[in-house]
N, C-alpha and C positions, 0 to 999 in steps of 0.2 A: 366577762361573755355575754350578752343576751341573746335570747333565742325567740325569736318570731312565729307563734302557733306551734310551740313545743308537741300542745299534747293532740293525741286523736286525729290527726292530718287524715290517716287510715284506719281504720278498724275493722279487722274480720270476729275475733274471739279470744278468750284470755286464752287458749291452747290449743294448738291443732294436731291432730294425729298422723303421723306419717309412717309409712313403709320404710324399714328397715333395710337396706341396700348392703349384704353382706359381701365378703371374698375383695379381689382386689380392684382397683380402678383401671379398668382395662380403655382403651379409645373409645370402644362402643358407648360404655356407660357416661365415659368424658361428653361426649359427641352429644347424647340425648341431654344431658344436662344443659348443653348451650345450646342445643336447637331448640329447648324450652324457654330458655331466655331469649332467644330469638324471636318466637314465636308470640313472644308477650309484648315484645317492643313493637312487633307490626303490628299487631292489633291497639296498641296504644295502654294498653295497659302494664302493670309493674311502674318501676320508678321510670320518669323521663327522661333523667341524665345516662339511661344504658343505651339511649339510642349511639350517642358520642363516641362509643369505643367501636363502633362499626362492624357490629356482631353480624348483622343479616350479610352485606355487603360479602364481607369475607366467607360467611361458610354458603352461601351461593357457589361465589369461586374454587371453593376449595372442593364443591361435589362434582364442580368438570372437570376440573386438571388433577384429584390426587387419584392413586390405583388403590389405596389402600385405607383402612380408618386411621392407623398409623400416619401416614402422608398427609391424611385430612388434620387433624390436629396437629404436625406439623406447620401446614400453611396458616391454620390458624393463630398459633405461637407468634408465626413471620409478620401477622399480617400487622401488629403495629404493639411497641410498647403495652398499652392498657389492654389489650389482648391476651396477652400472653401472664400478665398480671393476674387474669381473671382466673386463667388457667391454673396460676400457683396456688391461687385462693381453693380453688376447687378441689388440688392435690393436698393443700394444707389439712384442708377440714376430713377428709377421709381419713389421714394419717393420723390425728389431734382427736377428733372426736367418736369417741367410742358409740357402740352397739351401731354402725351402721348411719348414723342418723347426719353422720358431716355431709353427704353431699348432698342427700333429699332437701335438708333443711335449709341448706345454703343455696338450693334452685328454689326452694319456697318464698328465701326473701327476695332474690332477685326478680320475682315474678308478680308474686301478691305478696306484699310483707301486710304484717298486722301492724306495724307502726312505720310513719317512713318522717322523719323529723329533721329539720334542717337546723345546720347549725352555725348561721352565717353563710360563708361559703363550702360550710364541710354538710355531708348528709349522711344519715346513720339511718337504717333501716333494723328493726329490731323483731323480734317474734319470740315465741315460747311455742314449745313442742313436746311431743310424746311417742309411743307407742303402742300401741293397742296393748289394752287391756295390763299397763305400765302407769305405777303412776310417779314414775321417777319424770321430771321437768328437765329439756334442754331450753334454757335461756341463753340465746345469739342474736349478735351483733355484728353488722357489718359497717364501716364508715367510706367514704372517698370525698376529695374534693374534684372541683369541678374548676379547673385554670383554663379562661378565656387569654388567647392569645392573638390580640385584630378581631380578624373576621372567623379563627378557629377557635374550636372547644376540644380538650382532651379530660377525661377522667385518669385523677393518679389515684388508685384503689389503697385503703390502709387493711391491717389488718384483723380480720374479726374476732371477736371476746365470746366463749361461752363458758356457761356456769351451769353446774348441775348438782341438783339439790333431790332430798328424797319427797320433801313438802312438797306443798302446791305454793309456788308463788304466784300473788295475783299481778296483774298490768301495770297497777300504780307505782306499786312498790319497786318492780324492776326498773320502769322507767327515771321512777325518783332517785335510784342511784346514779344512773346515767347523769339528771340533770344536777346531781351533788356534784360528779368526776369534774364537770364540765363548767360548774359556777353560774347555773344558769339562771337567768329573770324574764318574767314574764313578761312582754312588751303589752300584749292587750288582755288583761286579766277582767274576766266575770263577776269578779267579788274582791273586796278587802275583808282582813279580818285582823281584831288585833289578839294577841296572846297576851293575859294577864299575870306575871310569874309572883307568887307572893314573896313575903322573907324569908320564909322558913323552905322555897323552894331553888333559892336562887343558889345554894352550896350542891344542890343535884345538877343545875344548867351547867355551875360553872367545873363542874368537871369533866363535862365535855367538850374542850375547846369550840367545836365544829359544831356545836346543836343548831345556832343560829343560821349556818349556812344551809346543814341537812333541813330544817326547818323550810328555810325559804324554795329550795328543791321539790320540796313535798309541794307546795304552794304551786310552784311553775308546770308540774302533773296535771294540776286540777284548776290549771286558768285561776290562781288565787293568790293575791299580793299578803304574806302575811308580814305585820311589824309586830314585835316582842315589845312591850313594857313591863320592864322590871320593876319591881315595887320594892323599897328601900327601907322607907318608911310610912306605914299605914296612916300615919298622921299627917302626912304631907301630900296627898293625895289633887291637888288643884290643878298642878299642869297636867295631870295626866288625865282627869275629868275633860281640861278641856281639847286636849289631843283627840282623846275620841268624840265630842261632842264638833269638832272643826275639819276632823280628817274622811268625815264620810264613809263609819265603815258599815259593813252589812253583815258581819257577824263577830262578836264576842267571844274570846274563848277563857276560860278559869282554868288556871294551874295552881293551885292555893289550898290551902289546910282548911277541913271542913269548919275549922272554928273562925276562919277570915268574914265575921259577918260583912265586911268592908266591901269584899268581892261579891256577895251573894245580894247585897242589895244593888249595887250597879249594875249586875247582869239583868237582876230582874226590871230595874229599871230602864235598861237598853230592851229588853223582849218587849216591854209596855209601849213601847215608843215603836215597834215595827219591825225591830231586829230578831238575829236570830242569837240564840247562845250554846256556846258548848263546854264541856266542864271535865277535865282530865284529874284521872283519880291515881297514876301512876307515880312511886316515889323515886323513880329514876328517871334521866334522862333518856333513853332508848325506850323504856315503856313509856315514854308521855309522847316522841315522836312518831311514834307507834298507833297509839290511842287518835294525836292527830290527825294523823292520813285518812284513818280510818270515819272519825267524827266530821273533817269537811265530806269527805265523801259523801256522807248521809244529808248534809246541808243543803250540799250544790248541784249534787246529779252522780258524779264521778263517771265510771261508766255500766251504763245500763244496759247489760245484756238481753238481745232479742231473742224468743226462743228460736231454732234454726226455720228458718222461710217465716218468720212472724210477719213481716211484711204485709204479705200475701194472706197472712191464715184470716179466714173468718172466725172472729171472736164469737164465744158466746155472749145473747142478752144478759142483761141483770134484771131486767122485763118482763112480767106476765105477758103472755102470747097476745090474749085479751086486753091487756094496757098499751102492748104495741100497737094491734088494731085502731084503736080507739084514738093513738096518738100521729097516728097515719092519716086517717079521717081528717085531724084538727090541719094538721101541717097542706095537706092537698088543697083544705079552701083557704088557707093565707100560710103562703111562705115562711118560717122561722130562722131567725140571726142569731148566732151565738158566738159570742169575745172569745178567743181562747188566749192567755195569756201567760207566758211562763216556760220556762225548759231553756236548753241548748237544741244543740246538731245531734242529739242523741236523740231527742224526742223530736226533730224535725223532719226524720226520715220514717214516721209513721203518718205524717198526716195525708199521706195522696191513700192509701189504705183505709186509714180513717173515714173519709169522705167519702171513697165507694160505698161501706158496710154503710152509712148511715144515711145514704140516699138510696141502696138496695133494702132498707130497712122501714124506713121511713118517708121517705121521698124528699120536698123540696125545704132540707135542712142546711143552712149553708155555716160554715164555719169560716171566720175571720182573724188570721194565728197573728201573733207578736211574740218574739223570743224576751226574756225577761233580763237578759244581763248585759246588754248593750249601754255603750258610756253615757246615751246621751237618755235618759231614763225621761224626762221632763219631753222629748220627739216624741217616743214610744206613748207615752202617758196622752199626749195631743192626739195622736192618729189613730191609737183605740177609742180612746174617749169622742172623736166624730161618730162612731159606728151607734154610740148609744140612745142616737134619735133614732133607729129603725130594732137596735137590737131589742133580744128579751130575754136575755141571760149574759153572765161573765161568768166565766170557767176560770179561775186564777189559781195558778200552781204555788208551789212555797220557793220556788229557786227563779225569785226576781230578787229586782234591788228594793231594799226597805222604803225608799222614799217613794217608788212606780208603785209598789201594790198600797201603799199608802194613800196615793191621790186615786188611784183606779178605785178602791172601796168607796173614798168618798164620794166621786162624782157619782158611780153606780146607785150609790145610794140617793144622791140627787134627782136622780133621773129614775126613780122608782126600780131599777134593776135589779132581780135577786142573784147574790154572788155565791158560785159554785166550789166550795174546794176540792182542788184534784192532788191528793195525799200521796200518790206514789208518781214513778216515774215509767212505770212498762206501758206498752202499748194496751194492753185493756183497761190500766189503771185510766189512763188518758179518754178510752172509748167510753168507762163505766161513770165517768163525772161528766162526757159531757152527753151522754144518756139523762142524765139525773136531772142536767140543765133544763132540757128540752123537757122532759117532765112536768119540774117546776113551771116552767112559762107557761105551757099550755092548760096548766089546774089553774094558774092567776087571768088567763083568759078567760077560762068560766066562772072567776071570783065574784 
């Protein structure tokens, strides 16, 4: 089964603290949870499919017709099979999820899920929750299927899944388990990675028959296609060398022995030509899989969590006040254009706040933004390069396709435009890199 846009359709944070609800699930508490879902539907937040249960209209009618809370719940339950199933979900969550988190967690999933995932005609919402002052995490997901019948559509709910752990699971690990369960594959990857496995590691890989499927699932979560290349005979590497050259990999991961010089030479050559490389040191398949997820997250960005309110937060400048004043005077005399290339949807959410801050700090500084993982890197390179006629600096993140980065560096050099690397992926890293680019550009004006 393929999953379109599996990861990060919605993102809040890795773990949301909830207030537990103790005691029985009476009609008043159940109605409060249903009302919260109805309000989310009315204001257009939460999963859009929830409108098909008809909860908003049924609740309004039940308020007018019912004499008590129990009668109101009975009327909602009778409103449709989907509403009856929704109430059963709340009742099951209350009964089966300990510590009073069942109903609050389910309500949160249906009003503001941390993840909303489409599995073809199936939808899954997922989140991770904790109580204040408690390190125990609850990972919870709910699935439903939208069934269209002519001009009508209805929801068919499935059972929820919950897992508790004293460890602190991260979002990618939880999602990769879900992707593994359904055999997911990413339709629109932002990068391709080759995993080279040496003869000494093949037995470890074979000991876990589902290793390849698990690796594929990890790639889905990070929007990366991972292809495994087992090496049975290091003396016969011609076929693998051709595949690495022809398949357009952005990342090369080695799972080899320290003595496998043939692997290290190929990784160094790959990096010298603009690619990214990583190394797995684990001796067993499970350890290698965990290292692979962590390594890919570092290479392609993964989930970069903003601080609370970070989009609106005014960051500290990396420059001295006197330097800012001189730069502002230069920009006032002649506006300055910076081309920024790289990142994904996580970094894209910082753009407006950064632009406002640059304007307040320097005046007429304009940033032209381009993401770095699009499938047509030639188009991105041409679009960005067209600005090199007037741009005075290029900021380049490492999270770009190999050929895109190589092409932009070459064209920027040909146009005499300085390239400033942005090595971090948080808001402040982006802001500081652009500040540096502005400072370099202004210094070259006076050179």
